[in-house]
N, C-alpha and C positions, 0 to 999 in steps of 0.2 A: 282797228289798226291799234299796234302797240305803241303807247307812248314812251318816249326814252325816259329815263331815271332823271328826275327834277334834280336841279344842281343842289339844292338844300339836303335833299334826301342822300345824295352821293357823298356831299362834305360829312353828313352826320355819320354814315357808314365808314368813311375814311378815319374820322375821329375815332369812332368805337373800336376799330382794328388797331389804330396806334396806340391808344391807351390800354387795350388789352395786351399789346405786344411789350409795350415800355413796362407795364407791370409785372409782367413775367420776367423779363430781364432784369427788373431791380431785386425781386424776390430770389432768382436764382445767385445773383451778385451778393445779396445780404447772405444768403445761406452758405456760400462759399467763402465769405470775409470772415463770418463766425466760426465755421470749422476750420479754417486756415490758422487764425489767431489763437482760437481756442484748444486746438489740438498741438499746434506748435508749443504752446506755453506748457501746456499739461504734459507732453512727453519730451520737451526739449531742456526745459529749465529743472534745476535742483535734481539733477538726475547723475548717478554715478557714472563714469565713464564705462566701467567693466560691464554695464548692463545693455550698452547700446551695440545694435547689430548693424551691420551694413547691408544695404539692399542696392543692386546695382552701383556699387562703389560709393554710396553715400549714407550717412546715418539715417536709421529707420525713421525717426521722427521729421526729416527733411522729406522723405519719400512720401509719407502719409499725409503730411500737412502742405506740402508744394506741389511734388509730382502728380499724386493721384487727384487733387482737385483741378489743376489745370487740365488734365486729360479729360478729365469729365467735363469741363468747361468747352474745351474743344469739341467734344463729341455733341455737347448740348448745342452749341453754335451752329455745327453742320445741320443738325435736325432741325433747327429753328429756322435757318436761313431756307433751307430747300424743302421743309416739309409743313411748318406751322404758320411761316408769315404768309400773310393775305397778299396776294398779287392783285391790287385794284387798279383798276383804270382810273388815271389822272385826267383825262381830257387831253385836247391839242393844245398845243402852244398857240397864243395868239397870232404869231407871224404865219403859221400854218392855215389858220381858219380864216383869214383874210385873201381873197384873190391878189394876185401879182398884177400890177398895173403895166 
């Protein structure tokens, strides 16, 4: 007979998945922060106005420092939620597990 997963092992799996997912989110967030601030500073400050081009009606440094990272994060969020994130069984609520009197 198959034994159900022990509660301690189930909690351990949930914790491992949550840590893995949280770490990935923090790494992507930090990379996006470094890219946005770094590229915005490098391409946006101390630059003659004559060298700036417009992309979709905004300065090129805004497009590459804000719009592109936000677009990438949007795509990452969709992938993360629908593909990567674990769909673990959390068990039943206590009210559901007890018979009604």
